[in-house]
Structures are given as structure tokens and as C-alpha cells.
KEKOLKE-617120 format. One record per residue (C-alpha): residue in three letters; x, y, z. Coordinates in nm, 3 decimals. Layout:
ALA/X/Y/Z .
...
END
This chain:
GLU/-3.158/-5.212/-3.513 .
THR/-3.007/-5.060/-3.199 .
LEU/-2.644/-5.156/-3.134 .
PRO/-2.401/-5.105/-2.843 .
GLY/-2.250/-4.757/-2.861 .
ASP/-2.554/-4.606/-3.039 .
ARG/-2.702/-4.286/-2.901 .
LEU/-3.074/-4.285/-2.823 .
THR/-3.310/-4.002/-2.739 .
VAL/-3.576/-4.110/-2.491 .
GLU/-3.876/-3.879/-2.451 .
VAL/-4.072/-3.876/-2.125 .
CYS/-4.409/-3.700/-2.149 .
LEU/-4.601/-3.560/-1.851 .
SER/-4.962/-3.487/-1.942 .
LEU/-5.206/-3.404/-1.663 .
PRO/-5.567/-3.288/-1.650 .
HIS/-5.619/-2.915/-1.599 .
GLU/-5.706/-2.943/-1.230 .
ARG/-5.374/-3.117/-1.160 .
ALA/-5.137/-2.956/-1.408 .
PRO/-4.790/-2.834/-1.314 .
GLY/-4.803/-2.466/-1.225 .
CYS/-5.148/-2.488/-1.061 .
PRO/-5.165/-2.361/-0.705 .
VAL/-5.115/-2.634/-0.446 .
HIS/-5.400/-2.683/-0.199 .
ALA/-5.221/-2.646/0.135 .
PRO/-5.418/-2.403/0.355 .
ARG/-5.148/-2.385/0.626 .
SER/-4.854/-2.328/0.393 .
PRO/-4.752/-2.029/0.183 .
PRO/-4.893/-2.031/-0.173 .
SER/-4.683/-2.234/-0.415 .
ALA/-4.718/-2.387/-0.761 .
GLU/-4.735/-2.762/-0.825 .
ALA/-4.400/-2.901/-0.938 .
TRP/-4.276/-3.234/-1.077 .
LEU/-3.944/-3.408/-1.140 .
LEU/-3.908/-3.630/-1.448 .
CYS/-3.635/-3.889/-1.416 .
LEU/-3.491/-4.159/-1.644 .
SER/-3.283/-4.441/-1.493 .
ASP/-3.165/-4.792/-1.564 .
ALA/-3.409/-5.058/-1.440 .
GLY/-3.380/-5.095/-1.066 .
GLY/-3.230/-4.747/-1.030 .
ALA/-2.871/-4.864/-1.079 .
ARG/-2.782/-4.554/-1.282 .
LEU/-2.956/-4.219/-1.313 .
ARG/-2.966/-4.115/-1.680 .
GLY/-3.130/-3.774/-1.638 .
LEU/-3.345/-3.552/-1.419 .
VAL/-3.562/-3.254/-1.524 .
GLY/-3.774/-3.023/-1.311 .
VAL/-4.119/-2.929/-1.447 .
ALA/-4.327/-2.621/-1.367 .
ALA/-4.539/-2.571/-1.678 .
PRO/-4.855/-2.361/-1.717 .
PRO/-5.187/-2.529/-1.625 .
GLY/-5.314/-2.777/-1.885 .
ALA/-4.976/-2.794/-2.062 .
GLU/-4.797/-3.110/-2.170 .
HIS/-4.428/-3.128/-2.090 .
VAL/-4.181/-3.351/-2.277 .
ALA/-3.833/-3.414/-2.140 .
LYS/-3.571/-3.553/-2.380 .
PHE/-3.288/-3.764/-2.244 .
ALA/-2.988/-3.853/-2.465 .
ILE/-2.827/-4.182/-2.363 .
LYS/-2.558/-4.411/-2.501 .
VAL/-2.634/-4.784/-2.529 .
PRO/-2.380/-4.969/-2.313 .
GLY/-2.180/-5.264/-2.450 .
ARG/-2.312/-5.491/-2.174 .
ALA/-2.659/-5.473/-2.336 .
ALA/-2.541/-5.651/-2.654 .
GLY/-2.771/-5.937/-2.751 .
SER/-3.032/-5.853/-2.488 .
SER/-3.230/-5.539/-2.412 .
LEU/-3.160/-5.207/-2.245 .
ARG/-3.412/-5.179/-1.962 .
LEU/-3.504/-4.828/-1.850 .
GLU/-3.750/-4.674/-1.605 .
ALA/-3.915/-4.334/-1.638 .
HIS/-4.043/-4.174/-1.318 .
ALA/-4.259/-3.869/-1.256 .
PHE/-4.223/-3.751/-0.896 .
CYS/-4.470/-3.495/-0.764 .
CYS/-4.300/-3.244/-0.532 .
SER/-4.636/-3.113/-0.402 .
TYR/-4.859/-3.414/-0.328 .
VAL/-4.798/-3.759/-0.179 .
GLY/-4.919/-4.066/-0.369 .
VAL/-4.950/-3.929/-0.724 .
ASP/-4.605/-4.034/-0.854 .
ALA/-4.597/-4.244/-1.171 .
GLU/-4.356/-4.495/-1.324 .
ALA/-4.321/-4.657/-1.667 .
GLN/-4.078/-4.923/-1.787 .
LEU/-3.916/-4.944/-2.129 .
ALA/-3.712/-5.221/-2.292 .
VAL/-3.505/-5.147/-2.605 .
PRO/-3.382/-5.458/-2.794 .
VAL/-3.007/-5.435/-2.860 .
GLY/-2.834/-5.637/-3.132 .
ARG/-2.484/-5.782/-3.117 .
GLY/-2.350/-5.571/-3.402 .
END
């Protein structure tokens, strides 16, 4: 059981096919060559509080896991801690991803 004050480790995994993996060259004929890059972010639901941010530039075909250590706030007692994980692509528009997570929290 998760209780207020506990420390959690939340893992956010970015796994992309080879042709769109971080570190692959970006197709932008009128710009200087650059590698594809991503930002992995963990926040409270609705973006009220940013819990962590990690930049990703991994070799093509690689899987990247970001670990975020968070403390369960007292206000979550008896309900659930709602979090959002975001993957923002710094190279292309429209390929961002989002996932929601709810962790039940006991009263202690």
C-alpha cells in the first residue's frame, strides 16, 4: 500500500521504431543536419507541478527509460496520486505522446 510521505520511483519508457529513433538524422532539407531529440516529462495531472524533465538523444533503435523519484503528498491520502507522463519531440510536430497514471494512496 502506498501512503502519504512514501517515495516512489516512476519509470517513463520511450521506445520508437528504428526509422524514428532518437539520434536519427532529422529530415529537414533546408536546415543544418541535426539528430532527433526528445524530452521526457513527469507532472501532476493537469500540469500543476512538474516532477521531472529529461532530455533524450539515444542511438537509433534504442529504448530509453527515465526514472523520476517523487514523494507522495499528504493531500493524496485516501484518494489517488494522478500523474501524467509526456514525451515531447523537439524535431517534429505532431508526434508527441502522453500517458496518465493513477496511484492509489491509503490513509495510513
